[in-house]
C-alpha positions in Angstrom: 0.8 -36.5 -8.6 -0.5 -34.7 -5.5 1.2 -32.0 -3.4 1.4 -32.4 0.3 -0.6 -29.8 2.2 2.4 -28.4 4.2 4.7 -28.1 1.2 5.6 -24.5 0.5 4.6 -23.1 -2.9 7.2 -23.1 -5.7 8.8 -19.7 -6.3 11.5 -18.7 -8.7 14.9 -17.9 -7.2 16.5 -14.7 -8.6 19.8 -14.8 -6.8 21.6 -17.1 -4.5 20.7 -16.6 -0.8 24.2 -15.2 0.0 23.8 -12.4 -2.5 20.3 -11.5 -1.1 21.7 -11.2 2.4 24.9 -9.4 1.6 24.9 -5.8 2.8 25.2 -3.1 0.1 28.6 -1.6 -0.5 29.5 1.9 0.6 29.6 3.0 -3.0 26.1 1.6 -3.6 24.9 3.5 -0.5 26.7 6.7 -1.5 25.1 6.6 -5.0 21.7 6.0 -3.5 22.1 8.9 -1.1 23.2 11.2 -3.9 20.2 10.1 -6.0 17.8 10.6 -3.1 19.3 14.1 -2.4 18.7 15.2 -6.0 15.1 13.8 -5.9 14.5 15.6 -2.6 15.6 18.9 -4.0 13.4 18.5 -7.1 10.4 17.8 -4.8 11.2 20.7 -2.5 11.5 23.1 -5.5 8.1 22.0 -6.8 6.4 22.2 -3.4 7.9 25.7 -2.8 6.5 26.8 -6.2 3.1 25.3 -5.5 3.0 26.8 -1.9 4.0 30.2 -3.1 1.5 30.1 -6.0 1.4 33.9 -6.5 4.0 35.1 -8.9 5.0 31.6 -10.0 3.2 31.5 -13.3 4.8 32.0 -16.6 3.8 34.8 -19.0 0.3 34.2 -20.4 1.4 35.5 -23.9 -1.9 37.5 -24.0 -2.5 41.2 -23.7 -5.3 43.5 -22.8 -6.8 45.9 -25.3 -4.5 48.6 -24.0 -1.4 46.5 -24.7 -0.6 45.5 -21.1 0.2 41.9 -20.5 -2.6 39.8 -19.1 -1.8 37.8 -15.9 -1.9 34.0 -16.2 -5.0 33.9 -13.9 -6.8 36.5 -16.0 -6.0 34.7 -19.2 -6.7 31.1 -18.1 -8.8 31.5 -14.9 -8.4 29.7 -11.6 -8.7 26.3 -13.3 -5.8 27.2 -15.7 -3.7 28.1 -12.6 -4.6 24.9 -11.0 -3.8 22.9 -14.1 -0.4 24.6 -14.3 0.4 23.8 -10.7 -0.7 20.2 -11.3 1.8 20.1 -14.1 4.5 21.4 -11.8 3.8 18.5 -9.4 3.4 15.9 -12.1 6.8 16.9 -13.7 8.5 16.6 -10.3 7.0 13.1 -9.8 7.5 11.9 -13.4 11.3 11.6 -12.9 10.8 9.4 -9.9 
């Protein structure tokens, strides 16, 4: 059996056409807006932390010989700081 050249390809239909074209309900839109608002706040928090950079690192857990706490940068270097900020960004994006 041969297909005609102008025949459209066969595709599975997931929902009746009426359901595909029906506008979302107000409750659906409100839930989506609420979810997007939470997501936006999470991204903004992460971006503020990354933009501020200085003072945004956790305790290094290490000390100098004189007993003073070592800064995160001194303990782990600039690559350690970069990796920490990458983690901040990744964690914000993971929940997406």
